[in-house]
C-alpha positions in Angstrom: 160.4 112.8 100.6 160.0 114.8 97.2 160.6 113.2 93.8 160.3 114.4 89.9 160.9 112.7 86.6 163.3 114.5 84.3 164.5 113.6 81.0 168.2 113.7 80.3 168.8 116.1 77.3 172.7 116.4 76.9 173.9 114.6 73.9 176.2 112.0 75.5 173.9 111.2 78.5 175.5 111.2 81.9 179.2 110.5 81.0 182.0 111.6 83.2 181.6 115.6 82.9 177.9 115.7 83.5 178.0 112.9 86.0 180.6 115.0 88.0 178.3 118.3 87.8 175.6 116.3 89.0 177.3 114.9 92.0 179.0 118.3 92.7 175.7 119.8 92.8 174.2 117.1 95.0 176.9 117.2 97.5 175.9 120.6 98.4 172.9 119.4 100.1 172.3 117.4 103.4 169.5 115.3 101.8 169.7 112.1 100.6 169.6 112.2 96.8 169.0 109.2 94.6 167.5 108.7 91.2 165.6 105.7 89.6 166.6 104.6 85.9 165.3 102.0 83.4 166.5 101.0 80.0 166.0 98.0 77.9 168.8 96.1 80.1 168.7 97.3 83.5 166.7 99.1 86.2 167.9 100.4 89.2 168.4 103.3 91.7 171.8 105.4 91.7 173.1 107.6 94.5 173.4 111.1 93.0 176.4 112.0 95.5 178.6 109.2 94.0 180.0 109.5 90.3 180.7 105.8 90.0 177.0 105.2 90.9 176.0 107.9 88.5 178.3 106.2 85.6 177.1 102.7 86.5 173.5 103.9 85.8 174.6 104.1 82.0 171.9 106.9 81.4 171.7 108.1 77.8 170.4 111.0 76.2 166.6 110.8 76.1 166.4 108.5 79.0 164.0 109.7 81.7 165.0 109.4 85.3 163.1 110.1 88.6 165.2 112.1 91.1 164.3 111.8 95.0 165.2 113.9 97.6 164.8 113.0 101.4 166.1 115.5 104.3 165.9 118.9 105.5 166.7 120.9 102.2 164.9 118.4 99.8 162.8 120.9 97.9 165.9 123.2 97.3 167.9 120.1 96.1 165.2 118.7 93.8 164.6 122.0 92.2 168.4 122.8 91.9 169.1 119.3 90.3 166.2 119.2 88.0 167.1 122.5 86.7 170.6 121.2 86.2 169.5 118.3 84.2 167.1 120.1 82.0 169.6 122.7 81.3 171.9 120.0 80.0 174.5 120.0 82.9 176.8 122.3 81.0 176.8 120.7 77.7 
């Protein structure tokens, strides 16, 4: 298993459009992909392959999440998802 912390920079956080982009990228990999999140109200783990799970995390701009990838293509998945989040997920 590999993991990395990354800061969400897009202006509206992980709302529907960027959440969809993140999920579509995650679905391209066989590895299990989750991320841990924490804010003032709640802490938890979200499945990066589920739009509802990502939206339920309520990740805002400036929040830091920790991505966890576990499986045969974990290194590639972590690199791709980290780059996507760091680039703003299309926004």
